[in-house]
N, C-alpha and C positions, 0 to 999 in steps of 0.2 A: 489440452486433455479434454475428455468429454465424460460426463456422468449424468445419471438420471435421478430425479427427485420427484416422486409421484408421477405426474404427467408432464413434467417440465424437464427439458434437456438443458444441462448447464455446460457451456463451453468455456474452458479456462485458458487464458493466455498470459504469459509472463514476459513483460518487456523490461529488460535491464538496459537502461540508457546510459551510455558513457562515451567519452571522446575516443576517436580512432583516426586512422589515416586510410583513405580509400585510394588504391592505385588506379589512376584514370586510364592508363594504358591497357589494363586488364578489362576495361569496359568496352573495348573494340573487338569485333570479330576478326578472324584470320583475313588476310589480304584478299580482296575481291576487286574486280574491275569497277563495279558500281560504287564501291567504297571510296574510290579516288575521283569520282566525277564531281562531287559537290562538297563544299563550296569551291569556287574557282581559286586557283593558287594565290592570286593577289588578295583574296579576301580571307585566307586562312590565318589563324592566330595560333601561337604556341601556348599550350596548356601545361601546367606543372605536372611532374610525374605522379605526385600524390596530392590529395586534397584533404585538409583537416576537416573532419565532420563529426557531428554528434549523431550517433546511430543506435539502433536497437540491436542488442546482442542476445542471442539465444544459444542455449547449450547445444553443442555439436554443429553449429552453423557459423561459418566464417562470413564476415561482412565483406561482400564483394560488389556492392552496388550502392547507389545513392537513394535507394528506396527501402522503406521498411517492409517487413514480411506481410504479405496479403492475409487478410482475415476472411474466412468463409463461415457463414452461419445460415440457419434456416429461420424463416419467419416463426416467431414464438419462442425461439431459444433464449436462454438467459446468458448474457456475456459477462464473464468475470475476468477483467483485465487488470492484472497486477503490474503497476508501474513502479519501478525502482530507479531512483535518480542517483547517478554517480557522476554528475557533471558539476565541476566546481563553480561556485559563485552564481549558480543558475537555478531559478525555480521553474518547475515543469508542470505541465498538465497535458491531458489528452482530450481532444474533442472529436466526436463522431459526426462528421459533416453530413447533414441531411436528416439526422435522427431527431424526432420530435421530443423524445424523453418525457412523455406524459407522466406526471407524478414523480419523476426522478431527476428534477432539475439540478440537484446537487452533484450529479455526475456529468453535467454538460461540459465541464472543463474550461469554461470562460473565467479566466483569472480576474479577480476583483468584482465579479458578478455572481458566479455560482460557487466559487471556491477560492481559497488561498493557494498560491503556487506551492508545489511539493518541493521542499528544500533538499539540498544535497545530503545524501546519506539516509534518506527516508523512503518508505514505500507507501503506496496507497492503492486500494483495489476498487476499480469501477465496477458497479453491479447494475447492468443495464438489460432490460427486457426488450428484445428486438421484435417489436410489434409493427415494424415498418412495412410498407409495400415492398414485395420482393423486387430487387433492382440493384443499381450501382451506387455505392456510397464510398466514402473514404475517411480516413482519420489523419489527424495532424496535431502538432503541439499548438497550444493556445496561450503561450507564455511570454509574448513580447520578445525581447532580444536575448540571445544567449550571453552569458557572462564571460564566455571565452570566445576567441576569434575562430569560429568553426562554422561550417555550413550545417543547417538544420535538416538532417535527413530522416527525421522521425515523422514520416508521412508515408501512406500507402493505401492500397485498395481495401475496401470493406464491402463484401458482396453478400446480400441477403437473398438466399435461394428459397423457392417455394417449398411448401410442405410435401411430404411423401417419402416413402421408404427409399426409392431410387436416389432422391436428392440427399437424403440423410447419409447413405453410403458414400456418395460423392463428396459431401462436405467432410465426413470423417477422414476420407483419404487425402483430401487437399490440405487438411490442417495437420497432417503428420509432420513431425519435426525430428530429424531433418527430412526435407521433401525429396526423397530418393524414389521418384516415381518413374517406372519404365516408359509409360505412354503419356502421362499427363503431368503437368506442373501446376502450381497455384495460379499462374497467369495464362496458361494454355491447356485447356482441358476440353475433352469431347468436342462440341462444335462452338465453343466460346473462346474468345481471346480478350485479355485485358491489355489496354494500352494506357499506361499511366505517364502523362507528360509533365515535365517540370522545367522551369527556367532555373539555371544554376549560376551562382555568382562566386567568384574567387574571394571576394571580401565578405566578411560576416555581416549579418544584419546590423550589428552594433556599429561597425565601421561605415556601412553605407548610410545609416541614419545620421551619423556625424557629418558625412559629406553633404547630405541633403541640407542639414542645418547650416553648414558653412557655405552653401551654394557653390560647391566644388564640381558639380556635374555640369556638362554642357547643356545646350538648349534641348527641350523636349522634342522627340521625333513625332512626325505627323503621319497620318494615313493618306491614301490617295485623294481623299476629299478635303484635306487640310485640317482635319480635327486631330487632337493630340492622341497618339497611339501608345506612347510610353514616356515616362519621365526618368526612367533609369536605363542606362545603356545595356543592351543585350550582351552577354558574354558567351554562354553556351547553354545547352539544354540536354535533357535525357529522356528516353522512353523506357519505362520499367527500370529506371535507375542506371541505364547503360547509355553510352555515347552512341552506339549503333545497334539497336535491338534487331533481331531477326525473328519475324513472325512466320511460322511454317503452316501451310494449309495443304489440303489435298484437293485434286480436281473433282468435279461433279458433286460438289457439296455446298450447302448454305451455312454461313457462319455468322454468329453474332459477335460484334466487336464492342466491348465496353470501353468507351473513350472518357478519360478523366483529365481535366487540367488541375493537377495538384501543385501548381507552381506558386510563386510569390507575387508576381507583378504583371507579366505579359499575357495578353489574350493570344490565342492561337487559332489559325485557320487550317483545318485538317482535311486532307483529301488522300485518295489512293489512286495512283496512276492506273488508268484503264478500267477502273472499277467504280461504277455508280453505287451509291449507298442508299439504303432505305432506312429512314429514321423510325424507330419503333418505341423509343422512350426518351424523355428529357427530364433530367434531375430526378431519376428513379420512378417517374410516373409514366405509365403507358400513354401513347398518343396514337391518333389515327395515322397509320403508316403513310409516309410520303417520300418520294425519291429526290435526292440531291446529289450534286457533284462534290460539295464540300460543306462543312459545318464550322461555325465559329464558337469556340469555347473560351469564355472568360474564366478567370481564376475561381476555382471551386465548382465549376459547372461540369455536368456529365451528360453524355449522349450515348444511347445504345443504338447501334446501326447494324444492319444486315447486309452482307455481300454474298454474291453467288460466284463460285469458281467453276467455270464451265470446262467441259472435256477438251475443248480445242486449244487449251493452254498447254504448252510443252512442259514436260517435267524439268525441274530445276530453273524454270524461268523466274526472273526477279522483277519486282516493281517497287518504286519508291512509295513509301508512306510519308507524306509531307505534313509537317506542322509548322507553318510559317507565322511569324509575328504579323500584326496588322500594319506595320510600318511600310511606307511607300517604296515599292520596288523601283518605280520610275525615278526616284531620287537616289537610287543606288543601294538601298537597304536590301540585304539578302540574309536575314536572320531567321533562325528557326531550328527545328529538330528534324532529323531524317532517321527513319527506320526502314527496314527492308522486308517486303512481303515475298516469301519464297514458296513456290509451288513444288511439292516433292511427291 
């Protein structure tokens, strides 16, 4: 919800966090040829039909992905985020990744440093003034291991938009719940697209931590230069909480893609087939634009990139959006996330 107090706009969000089961099959699009191309048959693994997860529940919205609801605010807005914990045996907090929180350190969400974890059955409201540079941020739990064997899906994009009436109207629309928007969605609006990448594990953080302590994992995987790329085996990943997200664009337009690595362990090398990218911001700060074919995002990092969709691209043509781990492909590793860029 949104309200005004003197010259300050207050944006209120309610996160009711509790266990659920997310049907993984529902995270795939209808059958397409490109959907069957990668990975190769011999590298495919079977995933369970549902995945136990701790997720954000909102009134009128079903949990259908492994990503929390996107948050959109304007620079100067006050964020009031009410966190209600319904997760047994688990303390929770929320951290706004990239926010400086000048004078509001008690709302940083760092358990044991800024606050005690919020215990089961209790609520707490974060009261944060968004005085950050307009750009791409994200939020996540900062609570250590879940007390139950579930994936932590309490993570999602947090976008700070510039000031101005047009942006205010856009932010108001994108924060509507449920998000029943005919032309825009909270991750695909006007000339911007959000791509929130995660590595996902079938075992909970608690179980994987126990395996690390017991040295039950195999050797670390290396990159092409022989340096360690990962100490935890890749299982699968998502884009915007889905196994195969479809990003739709129109020809003869320039788009800004907000790239976020909201995962737990793996760095990702991100590229778009046939589309060079122009980097315009890194970790929410504007940079001198420069062109690249790919960017590497370590956990927590964000890049804003621009692409141009030219008129000579046929309607309904599709391209891979690749987010590969840094593991050596010459050694047989082909791990990562695939999304689909569709021109319509």
